[in-house]
C-alpha positions as CSV (number, residue, x, y, z in Angstrom):
1,M,-25.0,36.9,25.3
2,S,-27.4,34.2,26.5
3,L,-26.7,30.8,28.1
4,N,-28.7,27.7,28.7
5,A,-27.3,25.2,31.3
6,V,-28.4,21.6,30.6
7,V,-28.2,19.6,33.8
8,L,-28.0,15.9,33.5
9,A,-30.1,14.5,36.4
10,A,-31.8,11.4,35.0
11,G,-29.5,8.7,36.3
12,K,-30.3,6.2,39.1
13,G,-26.9,6.0,40.6
14,T,-27.0,2.2,41.0
15,R,-23.6,2.0,42.8
16,M,-24.9,4.2,45.7
17,N,-26.9,1.2,47.1
18,S,-29.8,3.6,47.7
19,Q,-33.4,3.7,46.6
20,S,-33.1,7.5,46.3
21,S,-31.9,9.4,43.3
22,K,-28.4,10.7,44.0
23,M,-29.7,14.1,43.1
24,L,-31.7,14.0,46.4
25,L,-28.9,12.6,48.6
26,S,-28.3,14.8,51.7
27,L,-25.2,17.0,51.6
28,G,-24.8,19.5,54.4
29,G,-28.5,19.1,55.2
30,R,-29.7,19.9,51.7
31,P,-30.3,17.8,48.5
32,L,-27.1,17.5,46.6
33,L,-28.6,19.0,43.4
34,H,-29.5,22.3,45.2
35,Y,-25.8,23.3,45.3
36,L,-25.5,23.3,41.5
37,M,-28.9,24.9,41.0
38,D,-27.8,27.8,43.3
39,T,-24.6,28.3,41.3
40,L,-26.4,28.3,37.9
41,S,-29.1,30.6,39.2
42,D,-26.4,33.2,40.0
43,L,-25.0,33.1,36.5
44,N,-25.9,36.1,34.3
45,N,-28.4,35.5,31.5
46,C,-28.5,31.8,32.2
47,D,-31.6,29.6,31.8
48,I,-31.6,26.1,33.3
49,T,-32.9,22.9,31.7
50,L,-33.0,19.7,33.8
51,V,-32.9,16.3,32.1
52,L,-34.8,14.1,34.5
53,G,-35.6,10.4,34.6
54,Y,-35.4,8.3,37.8
55,Q,-37.6,9.8,40.5
56,S,-38.3,12.9,38.4
57,E,-41.4,13.8,40.5
58,K,-39.5,13.8,43.8
59,I,-36.7,15.9,42.2
60,E,-39.1,18.4,40.8
61,Q,-40.9,18.7,44.2
62,S,-37.5,19.4,45.9
63,L,-36.9,22.3,43.4
64,Q,-40.1,24.3,43.8
65,H,-38.2,27.5,44.6
66,Y,-36.0,27.3,41.5
67,T,-36.9,28.4,37.9
68,F,-36.1,25.8,35.2
69,D,-37.3,24.0,32.2
70,K,-37.6,20.2,32.3
71,V,-37.3,17.4,29.8
72,Y,-37.1,13.6,30.3
73,Q,-34.8,10.8,29.4
74,D,-36.8,7.7,30.0
75,T,-34.2,5.2,28.7
76,P,-30.5,5.8,29.7
77,L,-28.7,5.7,26.4
78,G,-25.8,8.0,27.3
79,T,-24.9,11.6,27.8
80,G,-25.3,12.5,24.1
81,H,-28.8,11.0,24.1
82,A,-29.6,12.9,27.4
83,V,-28.7,16.3,25.9
84,Q,-30.7,15.6,22.8
85,Q,-33.8,15.4,24.9
86,A,-33.3,19.2,25.6
87,F,-33.3,20.1,21.9
88,P,-37.0,21.4,21.9
89,V,-36.2,23.8,24.8
90,L,-32.9,24.9,23.2
91,R,-34.6,25.6,19.9
92,K,-37.2,27.6,21.7
93,H,-34.8,29.8,23.7
94,Q,-32.1,30.0,21.1
95,P,-29.2,30.7,23.5
96,N,-25.8,31.6,22.1
97,Y,-24.1,28.9,24.2
98,V,-25.1,25.7,25.9
99,L,-23.4,24.6,29.2
100,V,-23.7,20.9,30.0
101,L,-23.1,19.7,33.5
102,P,-23.7,16.5,35.6
103,G,-26.2,17.1,38.4
104,D,-23.9,15.6,41.0
105,S,-21.3,18.4,40.8
106,P,-22.2,20.4,43.9
107,F,-18.9,22.2,44.3
108,I,-18.4,23.7,40.8
109,Q,-17.9,27.4,41.3
110,K,-19.6,30.3,39.5
111,E,-16.2,31.9,38.9
112,T,-14.9,28.8,37.2
113,L,-17.8,28.7,34.8
114,E,-17.4,32.4,34.0
115,K,-13.7,31.9,33.3
116,M,-14.6,28.9,31.0
117,L,-17.0,31.1,29.1
118,T,-14.5,34.0,28.8
119,L,-11.9,31.6,27.4
120,H,-14.5,30.1,25.0
121,Q,-15.3,33.6,23.6
122,R,-11.7,34.7,23.5
123,M,-10.6,31.7,21.4
124,H,-13.7,31.8,19.2
125,A,-14.1,28.1,20.2
126,K,-16.9,25.8,19.0
127,A,-16.6,23.8,22.2
128,T,-14.8,24.1,25.5
129,V,-14.0,21.3,27.9
130,L,-13.4,21.7,31.6
131,S,-10.5,19.4,32.6
132,A,-8.3,18.6,35.6
133,V,-5.0,16.8,36.4
134,L,-5.2,14.1,39.0
135,D,-2.5,12.0,40.6
136,D,-4.9,9.1,40.4
137,P,-7.2,9.6,37.4
138,G,-9.3,6.5,38.2
139,A,-12.2,5.8,35.9
140,Y,-12.6,9.3,34.6
141,G,-12.5,9.9,30.8
142,R,-9.0,10.9,29.5
143,I,-8.1,14.1,27.6
144,L,-6.2,13.2,24.4
145,R,-4.0,15.9,22.8
146,D,-2.3,16.1,19.4
147,S,1.3,16.9,18.7
148,N,0.5,20.6,19.0
149,N,-1.0,20.0,22.5
150,Q,-4.5,20.7,21.2
151,L,-7.4,18.8,22.6
152,M,-8.3,16.2,19.9
153,A,-10.6,13.7,21.7
154,I,-12.0,12.5,25.0
155,R,-11.8,8.8,25.6
156,E,-14.0,7.1,28.1
157,F,-12.0,5.0,30.5
158,K,-13.6,1.7,29.4
159,D,-12.5,2.4,25.9
160,C,-9.0,3.5,26.7
161,S,-5.9,1.7,25.5
162,K,-3.2,1.1,28.1
163,K,-1.3,4.1,26.9
164,E,-4.4,6.3,27.1
165,A,-5.3,5.1,30.5
166,A,-1.9,6.3,31.8
167,I,-2.9,9.9,31.0
168,N,-3.7,12.0,34.1
169,E,-5.6,14.9,32.6
170,I,-9.2,14.0,32.9
171,N,-12.6,15.1,31.6
172,S,-14.8,16.8,34.2
173,G,-18.0,16.1,32.3
174,I,-18.6,19.8,32.0
175,Y,-18.7,21.3,28.5
176,L,-19.6,24.6,26.8
177,F,-20.9,24.5,23.2
178,N,-22.1,27.0,20.6
179,L,-25.8,26.2,20.1
180,D,-25.4,25.4,16.4
181,V,-22.5,23.1,17.0
182,L,-24.6,21.0,19.4
183,L,-27.7,20.9,17.3
184,S,-25.8,19.8,14.1
185,N,-23.3,17.3,15.7
186,L,-25.3,15.5,18.3
187,P,-27.6,13.6,15.9
188,Q,-24.4,12.3,14.2
189,L,-23.1,10.5,17.2
190,K,-22.7,6.7,17.1
191,N,-22.9,4.2,20.0
192,D,-20.1,1.8,18.8
193,N,-18.3,1.7,22.1
194,A,-17.9,-0.5,25.2
195,Q,-21.2,0.7,26.8
196,N,-23.2,1.0,23.6
197,E,-24.1,4.6,24.6
198,F,-24.1,7.9,22.7
199,Y,-21.2,9.8,24.3
200,L,-21.5,13.6,24.3
201,P,-17.7,14.2,24.3
202,D,-17.4,12.4,21.0
203,I,-18.4,15.7,19.5
204,V,-14.9,17.0,20.5
205,E,-13.2,14.5,18.1
206,C,-15.6,15.4,15.3
207,L,-14.8,19.1,15.7
208,H,-11.0,18.5,15.8
209,Q,-11.2,16.3,12.7
210,S,-12.9,19.2,10.8
211,A,-10.2,21.7,12.1
212,Q,-12.6,23.6,14.3
213,V,-11.4,25.2,17.5
214,V,-11.9,23.2,20.8
215,A,-10.6,24.9,23.9
216,S,-9.9,23.4,27.3
217,Y,-9.8,25.1,30.7
218,C,-7.8,23.1,33.3
219,L,-9.0,23.5,36.9
220,N,-6.6,24.5,39.7
221,D,-8.7,22.8,42.3
222,P,-9.9,19.4,41.1
223,Q,-12.1,19.1,44.2
224,E,-14.6,21.4,42.4
225,I,-15.6,18.6,40.0
226,L,-16.0,15.8,42.5
227,G,-19.1,13.8,41.8
228,V,-21.0,11.0,43.6
229,N,-20.8,7.4,42.2
230,T,-20.3,5.5,45.4
231,P,-21.0,5.8,49.2
232,E,-17.3,6.6,49.6
233,D,-17.6,9.5,47.2
234,L,-20.6,10.9,49.2
235,A,-18.6,10.6,52.5
236,L,-15.8,12.6,50.9
237,L,-18.1,15.4,49.7
238,R,-19.7,15.6,53.1
239,R,-16.2,16.2,54.6
240,L,-15.6,18.9,52.0
241,V,-18.8,20.9,52.5
242,P,-17.2,23.4,54.9
243,H,-14.4,24.1,52.4
244,F,-16.9,25.2,49.8
245,S,-19.5,26.9,52.1
């Protein structure tokens, strides 16, 4: 079994009101991205591919002690487009599975990713989504389920109907795919949505419509998937560092 973790680290993080990439923001005295890199480096048989963009040179310099491949997303056209930039590396390494994670997920635990992989294998899934239930789901994408409680789609908040926005099971932005599923489905994505972007989670709906298995693993501790979009988010993460150290 081989795994390639594609880390999405190209964004500027405009709402942070900072000139620095949010990957380099200080968290517990270290760059935020280092936490995730440590976790992925500890996973068995896992290669790491970074999708870089804004301040890529500074990010690379901060990661001199890590081993990883790097690709670049020069124009931010969405998560689907970002992962497509990693195709040359994925085709070269030919991993069994591809794990996709946002770079600003410092608290995700190795054990959670291992459980996600175990579930994916046990269910013979084509894709597995990490979800969580929040009292206040905010602007997270929503998990949509069919009458059999099977995950059938992920709807970005800006595209949600009022009924969909009321759902409190959210998408973490962390996914596991079989390599062939990713390579064949990503080029088919369309950008006819509120942000005119190519959304990676749209693959889930494509798989469900073709009766392929999509699994979901719901987190017990939603704090594991907290990210950084605002200065308030960063302040919260800084308060939580001792809990995850």
